[in-house]
N, C-alpha and C positions, 0 to 999 in steps of 0.2 A: 487273548493277547493281541490278537490283530486289532481289535476295536481300541484296547488301550493306546496302542502305538498310533492309530489314527486320531484318537482325541488328543494324544500330547502333541501330534504334529500340528493340528489344528490351533491347540493352545498356543504353541510357539509362534505360529502364524499371526494369531490375533495379537499377542504380545509384542511382536516386531511391528505390526501396523501402528499400535498405539504408542511404541517408542518413537516411530518415525513421525506420527502425527504431533507427539509433544515436543519433539526437536524442531519441527517445521515452524510450530507455533512460537517456540521460544527464540529461534533464530530470526523470525520476523520481528520480535521485540528488540532482540540485541541489535538488529539493523537501525532501529530507530532510537537506540540509544536508551533502552528500558532494561537494564541488566537486573534489576531488583524483580522487576515483574516475571522476567524470563526464568530467574533462579527455581522457583518452586516448580515449575514444569519439569525442568531438567533433574531435580532431584527426584521426583515422581519416575522419571524415565531410568535413572540411576537404580533405583529400586528394584524394577523390573529387569533391568540389563545391567548389573554392576561392573561389568568388565568391558563395556562399550567404549572403545576409544573417542568415538565422535561426541558421546555425552560427556566423557570426561574433559575433552578440550573444550567445549562449549561452556562447561562449568567454570574451568579456568578462566575462559574470556570474561565470563560475568563478574568473577571476583576481581579480576584485574582491572576492569572498567569501574569497578568501586573502590578501587586503590587498595584492597586487601591483597597485597602481594605475596605474602606468606602462604595465605590459603590457596591463592592461585598456583602458586609453585607446586603446591602438593597434588593438586590435581593433575598437571601437566606431567609430574614425575610418575603418578600412578599410570597414566597412559604409557608413558615411555617404558616402565616395567612391563607392560603387555606388548607394545609395540615400539621397541627400541628406535627404530628410525623414522617414526612418525612425523611428517616435516612441520605440521601444523602446532603439535605438542613442543617440538624443538624451537620453534619461532617464539611460541607463546611463552615458554619457560625463560628464554632470554629476555623476552618485554618485562616479566615478573621480576627477574634478578636486577634489571635496569631499573625499575619502578622503586625496588627496594635498596637502591644505590650499591648493588654488589656489582659494579660494571666488569670486575675482572672474570667473574663468573659467568656473566653474561656473553663477555667476548669467547669464553670457552666453549659455551653450548653453541653460540653462533657458528665457531669455527668449526665445530663437529658437523653441525648441520650443512654447512657448506662443502665440508669434504663428501657428505653423502649425497647432496644435491647441488653440483658445481655452477648450476645454470639457476638457481633460486634467486631472482634478482631482489625479492622482498628481504631475504636473509643477507643478501650482500650490502645492500644499503644500510640495514641495520648495524651490521658488523663494522662497515666503514664509519657509520657516525660515532660509534662506540671508541674506535681506535684514534679518530679525530680528538674526541675529548681526552683521552689518554696521552694526546701529544704524539701518536705515532703516524706522522703525516704521510710519509712515504709508503707505508702498507695501506694507508687508508686511499691514498690517491690511486694506487694500482687496482684496488678493488672497485672503487667509484667508476674508473676507465672502463674495466671489464663489464660493469653492469651497463654502461652507456653504449659499448660495442654490442651488447646482446639486445638492448632496447633502447635506441637513441632517444625515444620520448619519455623515459622513465622519469617521473616528476622528481621522485626522490634523490635519484642519482644526479640529476641535472642541479638541483638546488644543493646538495651535499657538497659535489665537485666544485660547483661554482663559488660557492663560501670557502672552500679549501683552497682554491686559487687565489682568492682576495687574502687569505691569511698568508699566502705563499708570495703576496705581492705581484703574481703573475695575471695582471689585470687584463691583459689583451687575451688570455684565455677565458677568464672568469666572465666578461661582459657577453659574449655570444651565448654562452650557455645560460645566463640569467634572462637574457632577451627572449632566448627560445621558451624558456620556463613561462614566462609570463604570456607570451603568445598563445601557448597552449592552455593555460589557466587564468584567463584575464579578471578574473572574479576573485581570484584566491589571495587573500590578504598576506599570506606568508611568501607567497612567490613574488607579489609587488614589493613586499617589504625588502626581501633578498636583493633585488635590483635597485631598490631605493638605497640600501646600504652600500651597494657597490659604487654608486655615484657619489654618496655622502663621503667614502673613504677617499675617493678622488678629487674631493674638494668641489666637486660640480654640484653645489647647493642648490641651483636653480632646478635641475633634473630631479635631483633626490626629492625636492619640496614638492615638486608636481605628484610624484608618485606617492609620498605619504599623505598627500592630500586626496588622492584617489582612493587609498584605502579608507580614508575617514568617510568618504561618501558611500562606501559598503558599511563601515562599522564605526559609527561616529563616537565610540568610547574605545577605541583600540589605543591601548597604553603605548604599545610598540612605535605606532604612527605619531602620536603626538610626542614622544619622547624624541622621535627623529626629527620633527619640525622644530622642537627646541634646539636640537642639536645644530640644525641647520642654521637657525637664527643665531647661535653663538658662533657657527663659522663665520657668517657675515657681520660679526660684530655688533649685533643687535641684542645687546644683553639684556635690556628690559623687557623685549617680546619673549626671549628665551625665558625669563623667570616667570612670566605669565603663564606660558605653555607647560613649563614643570610643575606649576601650581595647579593647573587642569589636569595634567597626568597623575598627580599625586590625588586628587579627587576622583579620577577613574579607576584608581586601584594600584597605581606604582608604589613601590616600596617608599615609605616615608624617608628612611635613611638615605636611599640614593637620591631621590629628588631633592630633598633638602640640602644634600652635599653639593648637588649641581646648581641649586639657587645660590648657595653661599659662594660657589667658585664664580658666578656670574656677578655677583655683588663686589667680590674682590676686584674683578676687571674694571667695574664703574667706580671703585674707590669708596664704596659703601661698607667701610671696614666694621662699624658698630653692627650693621646688619649681618654681615657675612659672620662675625663671631657668634652672634645670637644663633644663627641658623646650625653652625658647627656644634655649639654647645647643646642645642636641642637634640641633635642625633647622638651625642657623646653621653647624655644623661640616660639614654636608652641602653647603650652597648658600646664596646670599644671598637669604633669602626676606623677602620685604616684610612679611609680617604678623608674622613673629617680630621683626624689627627694630623695629617698632612696639611690639610687646610690651615689648622690651628697653628702649625709650625710656621708656615708661610706669613701668617699675620703676626708672629712675635715682633718684627720691627715697627710694626704700627701701633703697638701697645704703648700705653702711658707709663711712665716709670724710668728709673735710671738703668743702665746696661747691664747692671749685675742682676737685678730682677729678672730682666728678660732672659738672659742666659740661663738663670735658674729653671725659669718656667720651660725654656727650650729643652734643656737636660731632662726634664720630668716627661715632656712630651716624646723626645727620643726613646726614652727607656720603655714608656708604654708601647711603642711602636716595636722595639726589640723583643718586649714580652709576647707580643702577639705573633711575631714571627722572624727570628733574627737572621734566617736565610733569605727573606724576601728581597728579590732584585730591585723592586721599586723603593722599599725602606732604605736599603743600603745606598742607593743613588741620591735620595734626598738627604741623607745623612751625609754624604761626601760633599754635596753641592752647600748645606749649609756649613760643614766644617771648612770648606774653602773660603766662604765669606766671613767665618767667624771662627777663626782657629782656636781662640781661647776656649771653645766649648768643651774640648776633651779635659781641661783642668777643672771645669765645673762639674763634669759628669764623674770625676775621680773623687772631688771633694765630697759629693753627694753619696759616694759609695754606690753609684748605680752600674 
């Protein structure tokens, strides 16, 4: 009997050592962003120790890194069934929900995590980011500020709160936070980009341009920086230069719909109406893009033909916009502007049965 007990203890110790080594090797691979190579090691560890929270969380992490969010969530949930307040599983489950576009569920789990661990900065900034996306800016601001009180150098809190202050137009509060962030992370393109965007929003295009160029020194194909430079050129009324930069951004991976619509907008500014129309129509040939439709609406008065045909075309474009989203503020604003300039449009809309 004692011999069997001793053998069992030795076997458990051996298995525990094996699991530990497998997890260590897997974590080393995860750290260098090789989740696929880490996964077989963790599955082997799970077979030995099927209720090991550490292994379950690590498997959730590998699946999340591979964007397999539903499977990742299952691993985190299995861990929480065994260890209901495991902070890593709660944080990871929120990340999985966010990745799967279930933002409300992510907010719920991060709120629970923060109730359990009220000084967890990682959860605070994730929750505040999600609340910001949901438009709950007052709640997000409170959480960001608490995170900074706990850790004044937290880069996620500095970035999140700085960008939130920009949205609130509290530029005097945003600037120092974003400058501090760049001082802490001078080689981080996202940090530099946040400060560049701050200057751009204040129309300090010279300072913004220098920072976007700094990003390109680090990453020559950074789409955000190329787009930022194009926007600075547009702000300085250098429309031809802006067009060239958006072409470059599109080649680097920027959404063709966004790039072509912005190029078309620049063409409008230079009264290159035929080119603008061509770019807008290229976008609309692929999908019903709201901004391309706005552009086509603005071009109505430059089109050849009589007034009746122009109003018919305008009515059709407005109908397409309202089909996309009849409650959209920008759509309503564009409609009201057009109606003020062309009050007869209502009659055409009614006549066409739109």
